[in-house]
C-alpha positions in Angstrom: -6.8 -1.1 -11.3 -9.6 -3.4 -10.3 -10.1 -5.5 -7.2 -8.7 -8.6 -8.7 -5.5 -6.9 -9.8 -5.1 -5.1 -6.4 -5.4 -8.4 -4.5 -3.0 -10.1 -6.9 -0.4 -7.4 -6.4 -1.0 -7.4 -2.7 -0.6 -11.2 -2.4 2.5 -11.2 -4.6 4.1 -8.3 -2.6 3.3 -10.1 0.7 4.9 -13.3 -0.6 8.1 -11.3 -1.3 8.1 -9.1 1.8 6.4 -11.3 4.4 2.8 -11.8 5.4 3.1 -9.4 8.3 4.6 -6.5 6.2 2.1 -3.8 5.4 2.1 -2.9 1.8 1.6 0.8 0.7 1.0 1.4 -3.0 1.6 4.8 -4.7 -1.5 5.7 -6.7 -1.2 9.1 -8.2 -0.8 11.8 -5.5 -1.8 9.3 -2.8 -0.7 6.1 -1.1 -3.2 3.3 -0.6 -3.4 0.0 1.3 -5.9 -2.7 0.8 -7.8 -5.5 2.7 -6.4 -6.3 6.1 -3.4 -3.9 5.7 -6.0 -1.1 5.2 -7.6 -1.9 8.6 -4.3 -2.0 10.5 -3.0 1.2 8.9 -6.3 3.0 9.5 -6.4 2.0 13.1 -2.8 2.9 13.7 -3.0 6.3 12.0 -6.6 7.1 13.0 -7.8 7.2 9.4 -11.1 5.9 7.9 -11.3 3.0 5.5 -13.8 2.8 2.7 -14.9 0.2 0.2 -13.7 0.9 -3.4 -14.4 -1.7 -6.1 -15.5 -4.1 -3.4 -12.2 -3.9 -1.5 -11.5 -2.3 1.9 -9.1 0.6 1.2 -7.3 3.3 3.1 -5.8 6.3 1.3 -3.7 9.3 2.4 -1.8 12.0 0.5 1.7 11.1 -0.7 3.0 14.3 0.9 2.3 12.6 4.3 4.3 9.5 3.7 7.3 10.4 5.9 5.1 11.2 8.9 2.8 8.3 8.4 5.6 5.7 7.7 7.4 6.9 10.8 4.3 6.5 12.9 3.7 2.9 11.5 7.4 2.0 12.2 7.2 3.6 15.7 4.2 1.3 16.3 6.4 -1.7 15.6 4.9 -2.4 12.2 6.9 -3.5 9.1 6.1 -1.6 5.9 6.9 -1.8 2.3 6.4 1.2 0.0 5.7 0.5 -3.7 6.3 3.6 -5.7 7.0 2.4 -9.3 6.2 4.8 -12.1 6.3 4.4 -15.9 8.1 6.8 -18.2 5.1 9.1 -18.3 5.1 9.3 -14.5 1.9 7.3 -14.0 1.8 4.8 -11.1 2.6 1.3 -12.2 2.7 -1.6 -9.8 5.9 -3.6 -10.6 6.1 -6.8 -8.7 8.3 -8.8 -11.1 10.5 -11.2 -9.1 13.3 -10.5 -11.6 13.7 -7.0 -10.1 15.2 -8.3 -6.9 
């Protein structure tokens, strides 16, 4: 998924969930957040961000989602976890408004 697609998905998810909601996307065995969400999550969880395809990103193992999501919630942050997969089990962002 390239930078343009990531930003499109991020903007659409934020329009659905609220501008202040942090969006975590499942990507394989990891969760990722992008742009400003990456900065907030990295600061709260004491993780490092990095630039991937021109976009600030934070990534952590999916196995840590319960601990990390609880820490984000305990910090008073609102989160949305996107974990859609296709039939082969591959991560697939699904932001269709018809799904609601």
